[in-house]
N, C-alpha and C positions, 0 to 999 in steps of 0.2 A: 909458423903457419898451422902447424896442427893446433895450437892452443885456439887460434882463431876460429878454425873449423868447428872445434868443440863449442865456441861461445856461441856461434851461429846456430848449431844444432840445437843448444839448448834454448835459445830463443824462440826457435820454429816450434818448440814443445810445448810453451807457456801456453798458447791458445788452445791447444788442444786439451790440456790439463783443465783450463778454465771451464771449456765446455762441457767437458765430461762431468765436472763437478757440480755444473748447474742441471744436468741431466736428472729430470725427477721421474724418469720412467720406472727406475729400480723400487721406487714407493710401492708397486704393485706386481713386482716380479715375483713369481712363486718360488724362484730359487733363492730370494732373499727375503725370507718371511718375516724377519725381525724389522723390516721397513713397511710392513702392511700396516694399515692402519688399526689402532690397538681396539677401538671399537669393534672392527670386524671379528678381529682374532678373538674377542671376548664373547662376542655374539655366536659364533661358531661354537665355542666351548660350552657356553649356556643352553644352546638348543640340543647339543649332544648329550647333554647331563639333565634334560627334563627341567630345565629352571627358567622356562618361559612363564608369563605372568599367571597362566590358569594353573599351572602347577605349583606356584607359590602360594595362590589364594585357597587351592584345593588339594593340594598334596598331588603326587604323582598316581594317575588313574583317577583322582577324585576321591580318594580312601579318607584324607584327613583335612577338614575344614580348619582355617587358620585361627579361628576362635572356638573356644569350649565354654559354654554356660555353665553357671554355679550348678551344683547338682541340688537335687533334691536332698532333704535331711537324711533319708534312710539309705541313700548311696553315697553318703559322705566318706565313710571310711574307704570304700573302694577308689574314689576320687581322689584321696589324698596318696593311696599306696601306689597309683598310676604315675604321678609326676616328680619330677625334680622342679619344685616351685621356686622361682627367682623373683624376687621383689625388689623393683627398680626405684620404689619411692623414698623418699629422705629417711633417716634414721629415726627423725622423731615421728613422722607418720608411722612407719613400721612398728616402732616401740607402742604407740597408742593403740594398736589392733592390727593382728596379722593373721594370715591363715596358718593352722599347725602344720610345723615341718618346714615352713618357707625360709628362704635365705635371702638376707637383704644384702643386695649388690648395688655397686655404681654402675651406671651406663656404660663408663669406661670399660668395664672389665666383663663386657657381656660376652664376648667371644671367649675368652678364657674361662669363664665358668660355663658357658655353653659346651665347650669341648671336655669339660671335666665331668659333665652329667653323666649319670648311670642309667637315667630313666628317661621318658619323654619329657622334656622340657615344656612347663608351663610360664610364660612370663606374667607378671602381674604389676598393673600401676594403679592410678586413682580412677580413670575411666576406660580404660582399655585401649585408648588412642596411641600411646608412647609403648604399650605394651606390644601392640598391632605392627608399629614401625619397627620394634626389637625382634619380633616373631618372622616379620619379612628377610631381615638380615641374616638371622639364625638358619632359615631354611636357603637361603643363598649360600650360606657358608656349609651345607652339607646335612643340616639338621631337618631332613624334610618333613618330620613329623611335629617339630615344634608348634606350639600353640599359645595364644594370649587369652587371658581370662576375660570373657566378653562382659562389657560395662566396667571392667576393672573392679575395685573394691566398693566402689558404689552399688554394684549389682549383688555383693556378697551380703551385705549386712545394712539394715537401715541407718544404723549408726555411722558407717562410713560412705553414706550416699551424697554428701554433701555436695561434691564436685560436680555430680550430674544434675543434682536438683537446682544449683543456681547458675546454670549454664544454658537453659533453653531459653527460646526469646521467640518474639514475631515482628522483627524490625521488616521482615519483608512484606508483610501484609500492607497493599496499598503502597507500596514503596515505588517510585517512578522507575526505578533499575530493575524491577521484578516484571519480567515480561512471559508472555503466552504463545509468542510465534513460534514458526518451525526451527530448527537448528540451522546455524548459517552452515554455508559450503565448508567442506574441510579443504584445508590448505597442505599442500605437500612441502616438506623442510629437508634439509641437509641431516645426516645423523651429528651427533656431538662429537666434539673432539675431546680424547683421552689423552693427557700429555704423559704416557707411559710408553717405552720401548722396550718389547718382549715378544718373543713369538710362542709364550706358554699363554693361552687363555685361562688356564687355573690361576696362574700367578697374577695375571691382569686383575682376575674378578677378586681376588683376596686383598689385593691393594686396593681397589675401588672400595669394598665392604670394609675394610679399616679405616679407611679415609672418611667414610659416612659416618661411622661410630664417633669417630674422634669430632667430626663436625655437628653431631647431635641432630634431633629431630627439628626440621623447618616447618613452622606452621604460621598460620596467617588467621585472623579472627573473622568470622563471617562478616560482621558489620562492617569491617574495612572494604573486604572482596565487594561486598554489595554498593557500597558508597563510592568504591573507587574501582569499577570493573576494569577501566583501562589501564591500568597498572599491572595487569596479569593476563597470561594467556590461561583463560578458564575451560577447564575439562568437567563436565556435569557428568558422573558416572552413574547414569540412571538408564533404565530400558526406555526405549523410543516412547512407550505408552506414559510411564511415569514422568517423563520429560514434559510431556502436554499436560498431563493433569495435575501435576503438582505445580508446573510452571517452573521457570528457572531466572537465573540472574541474567541481565540483559547480555546479549551476544556470547553466551556460554556455548562452546561447542559441546557435540555429545560424543565422544569417542570411548566406545565401550568395547564392542564385539571386536573393532579391529586393533585394540591396544595389546599388541603381542609382537615379537620378534619375528615369528614367522609371518612371511608375508609383509615385512616392513611396515606395520601398522604404526610405529613409534614416530614414522616421518610424518605424522599428522600433528606433532607436537612441536613447538617452535623451540629449537636448542640454544638461542641467544639468550646471553645473559642479562640483557636489557628487558625481557620478558619472561619472570617467574611463572613457570607452569604451574598452577593450582589445580588440585582435583579436589571434588566434592561429592560426598554421598550422603546417605542418611544420617549416619552416627558419628562420620569422623574415623570410623575403626578401619573399613575396609579401604578409603582413601590413604590412611597411613601407611597400610601395606603397599599401595600403588606408589606412594612417594618415596619410600625407601627403595623400592626397586628402579625407579625412575632415575633417582640419585646415584644408584651405583652405575648406571648407565650413562651418566655424565649429564643429565639434566639439572636445571636449577629449580628443582621441585619443592613443591610446599603442599601442605595438607591443610585443608580448611577445617578448623578445630569445630566439632559438635555437629558437622554436617547441616543436613535441614532441619535436625533438632533445634539447633541454636540460633537458626533467623526463621523459621515457618512451623513452629512447634504445633500449632493450632490447625495447620492446613487440612481441610476435609477430605483429602485424598489417601491419607494415612492407611496402611495396612501394618504389615510387622514393623519393628524397629523403631517404633515411637516410644521415646523414654517414658516410664511411668504407668504404662498400660500392658496389659495381658503378661507376658514373660519377662517382660523389662521391669517390672515392679521388684526393687530391691528384697532380696530373701533374708532370712534373719538367723545365718550361719554362724557357727562359733568364732570368736574372735580372740585370739592369743594377746595378752597384754604384758610387757615387761615392765 
């Protein structure tokens, strides 16, 4: 009889166990922080450590912008002494001409080499775009004053300026998908889902940075975005004035001032994998920084290569950042050849 009673008691306990195992309330229970969504844990850590987008672009307090222009020849020695220079181009490109004292590294070794640097880090690539992507990741990883060489080796010497010279274009001029209407109304979305289970925001962030380094720089050509805007969730990273004066890709959102963790501005971006979030700017360099930051947050984010320069270089609204004009004319600084 005793065995029968125990059996009945066990049967009665099964529904209770099933119901408690289906209870999702613990997901947001502060007494069980390991079940809190990883995005929320990481976001809190990033805000506490001044890693919102504005700080990545300008450095804490706006002190160190993410790019550094090539120096005047008279300032070259001071420039070289200031940096640990990491050149992420191929060994062949590096050997054909590089900056004195630069170290050629693979992108996969970025974090290791960054952690070993004894001075401020300067990342160098062909055009400044991949270097800006790398700089964003280094800043997220704790190197808050890391910088990229603006325009890459294309801006250092006319001999290495080919990658920029051959990638400006004007396909947007007269294109049916080039528009001048006001920006569409913003849509609110949920946060991305991050498949990491930890209560340590710093640990989640490091895992995300390492995953993005391993995945590499995600880009799309401006011609593809222009011809197929429906394949992307497009963020035009212009001021409101430039959005109108330059024109823009059809139905591109303008999410600039709101693009930050504080205030949930990132909720204006679509986190679904069916909509690649692509950002474009003037040169592809700022959008590269933003793309790295968004990838770490869990977005399927891409940067439109060469930005406005790549699709409408002759646009009459240009001020700064037009390749080949003013300060963006390549310098003729020394190249070391192996």
